[in-house]
N, C-alpha and C positions, 0 to 999 in steps of 0.2 A: 504494500500500500504506500502511496506517496501522498505527502501533504504539502500544501502551498504555504509559504511564509512571505513576509514582506521584509525587504532589506532597505536600508538607507545608505545612499552613496553620494559623494560630493558631485556637484553639477559637472565639473570638468571630467570626472570619470564617466559619468552618464553619457556625456557627449562623445567621448572616445568609444564607449560601449556601442552607441548607436552607429558609429562609423564602421565598426567591425562585427556587427550583429550577424552578418551572413558567414563570417569566417570562424566563429566560435559557437560552441554549445555552452552558453553561460551557466545553465542549470547544472550540467555535468561537471563543468570546471569548479563550481561552488561546492557541489557534492564531494568531489575528489579532494579539494582543499580542506574542507571541513572534516572529512573522514580521516585525512592524514594528520590534521592538527589534534583531533581527539585521540587517534591512535598513539601519537607521540606523548600526549599527556598521560594516557593510561599506561603506556610502557614506562614512562618516568616514575609514575606512582608505584607501579609494580616493582621496579628496580629499587626504589627507596625502601620498600618493605621486605625485600629479600636480602639474604646474606650471601654476597658474591665473593668468590676468591679472586685474586688478582688476575689469574690467567683467563677467567671467564670475562672479566671486565675488558681486558686487552682484546680478546676475540670479538666482543661486541663492538668495541670502538673501531677495530679494523673493518668490520662489516659496514658500520655507519660511514666510515671514511670512503670506502669503495662506492657506496650508494651516493654519497655527496658528489664525488668526482664524476660519476655517471650522470648525475643530474646537471652538472655544469656543461658537460659535453652535449647532452641532449638539448638543454636550453639554448646553447649556442647554435646547434643545428636548426632548431625551430626558428630562431631569430634570423639566421641566414636564409632559410627557405622563405620566410615572410618577406625579407628585404628583396630577394631575387624576384619574387612574384610581382613586385611593384616597381622594380628597377627599369630604367631606360636601357635599351639594348647596348649602347656604348658603355654605360656604367657597369652593366653585367659582364661584358667582355673584359673591361678593365679590372674588375674585382677578381675574375678568374685568373688573371695574371699575377695576383699577389700570392706569394708562396710561403710566407712565414708569419708568425705572430709578431715578430719584431718589425717586419716590413709593414704589417697592418697598422701598428701604432705610430710608425714614423712616416707613413705615406702622406704626401702633400694634399692629396685629394680626399681620401677617406679617413685619414688618421684621427681627425677630431671626432668623427662619428664613432670610431672604435674606442677611443679613449673615454668618450661619454658613456658608452655601453659598460666599459670596465668600471668606471667610477660610480655607476648607478647601483652597484652591489657592494655592500660593506665587506664581504669576504674577499672579493676580487680586488677591491680597492685597498683594504687595510691589512690584510694578512701578509706577513713577510715570510711565511713558511714556503720555502722552495723558490724564492725570488731569484730570477736569473740575472745575467749581467745587463739586460736592457729594461729591468724594472717590472716585469710581469711575473706574478706569482703563478703557481701551478694551476690554480683554479681559473685564472684569467686565460692562461694558455689553453686549457681544456675547452673553455668557452669559445675562444677565437678559432681553435682548430675545428670545433663543431660548427661554427659559423661558416667557415670555408667549405666544410663538407656539405652543409645545407645548400650553399650556392652551387657547388659542383653537382650535387644530386639533382637539383632543379634543372640545370643546364643539360645534363645527360638525358633527362626525361624529354626535354623540348627541342634540342638542337636539330634533330632530324625532321622536325615538323615545321621549321621556319625557313 
């Protein structure tokens, strides 16, 4: 059984939602996000009540790290795919030529766009864990690599049709 609820959102978010209504299933997105948030809270409460030994804690954290890294890669892929769908042909071809995360953030044409994407997430922006010599941490690199993969996947799907 499903039930309807009412949500309040800021006007700016509502306007963005209206722009993208055809691209997203907002009900499913909300359900997934809410289920994930509740699951995390329940898991946290369960862990607080249980007596874990150190190896179990380490195993759990390794699993959560693996999941977080996968989420950054997948989010980058989705963002790249979204960008490619609305990109001008010349911009699409240009982006396909960018071959590394370093090149992405230093690019004269798209660098500001990529740096804004990275700085919009507190983990990609503030975490110094695994920062390479050009200032991108491993989560940012996973995101940018995913973005490039999303653009490439889109191109591979449409290139024979245009």
